[in-house]
C-alpha positions in Angstrom: 59.7 82.0 9.1 60.3 78.6 8.0 63.3 77.2 6.3 64.0 72.9 4.6 67.5 73.2 4.8 68.7 70.1 3.4 71.3 69.6 5.4 73.6 72.3 7.2 76.6 70.8 6.6 78.9 73.9 4.9 76.0 76.2 4.8 75.7 77.4 8.5 78.1 80.7 8.0 75.3 81.1 4.6 72.6 80.8 6.4 74.1 83.1 9.6 74.4 86.0 7.0 70.7 85.6 6.0 69.7 85.7 9.1 72.4 88.8 9.6 70.1 90.4 7.2 66.5 89.2 7.3 66.6 89.1 11.2 63.3 86.9 11.7 62.4 86.8 15.3 61.4 83.3 15.0 62.6 80.8 12.8 62.2 77.2 11.9 64.3 74.8 10.7 64.1 71.7 9.2 66.3 68.7 7.9 68.8 69.6 9.6 71.5 66.9 9.7 74.1 67.0 12.1 74.5 66.1 15.5 76.9 69.1 16.0 76.8 71.6 18.4 75.7 75.0 16.8 75.0 78.9 17.9 73.4 81.9 16.0 74.8 85.3 17.3 71.4 86.9 18.4 69.3 83.6 18.9 68.2 81.4 21.7 68.4 77.8 20.5 65.9 74.7 20.5 66.5 71.5 19.1 65.4 68.0 18.7 67.8 66.2 16.2 66.5 62.5 14.3 67.8 59.4 17.2 67.6 56.3 15.8 69.4 57.2 11.8 71.1 60.2 10.0 69.5 62.9 8.6 66.0 64.5 9.3 66.4 66.8 12.9 64.9 70.4 13.1 65.3 73.5 15.1 64.3 76.3 16.3 65.6 79.7 16.5 63.7 82.6 18.8 65.3 85.4 19.0 67.3 87.1 22.1 64.7 89.4 24.2 61.4 86.9 23.0 59.7 85.9 26.4 58.8 82.3 25.5 59.0 79.0 27.1 59.3 75.5 25.5 55.6 73.3 24.7 55.5 69.6 24.6 52.1 69.0 23.2 49.7 65.6 24.4 49.4 63.9 21.3 53.2 62.8 20.2 53.2 60.3 17.9 56.8 57.7 18.5 60.0 59.6 16.8 58.1 62.5 15.0 61.2 65.2 14.9 59.0 68.1 16.8 59.7 71.2 18.7 57.3 73.6 20.7 57.4 77.3 22.2 54.9 78.5 23.5 55.8 82.5 22.3 54.6 84.8 26.0 53.2 88.3 25.3 53.7 91.6 27.2 50.0 90.6 27.9 51.1 87.7 29.5 48.8 85.4 26.8 50.8 83.0 25.1 50.7 82.1 21.0 52.6 78.7 20.2 54.7 78.3 17.1 56.0 74.5 15.7 57.6 72.9 13.9 57.3 69.2 12.4 
């Protein structure tokens, strides 16, 4: 699932309810716009906040029990907010999922 939250701020509780109902395996969230700590029940969280100015930022929620590893692509432009993971299947093959 891909979601542009346009600022997590006051939307965290509503977003948590959405996750509880829809239960996506992986949820990529753009425009997080907060540096506060966050947790979501049943999910591991990876995030990359905007470094030099307000706003932006990305995070990825991966359902607990899904095996994955954080992946850093070889080519990343300076300042790009990016998260990439390799999801590891039972046969140990990998599928890359990214949010930019």
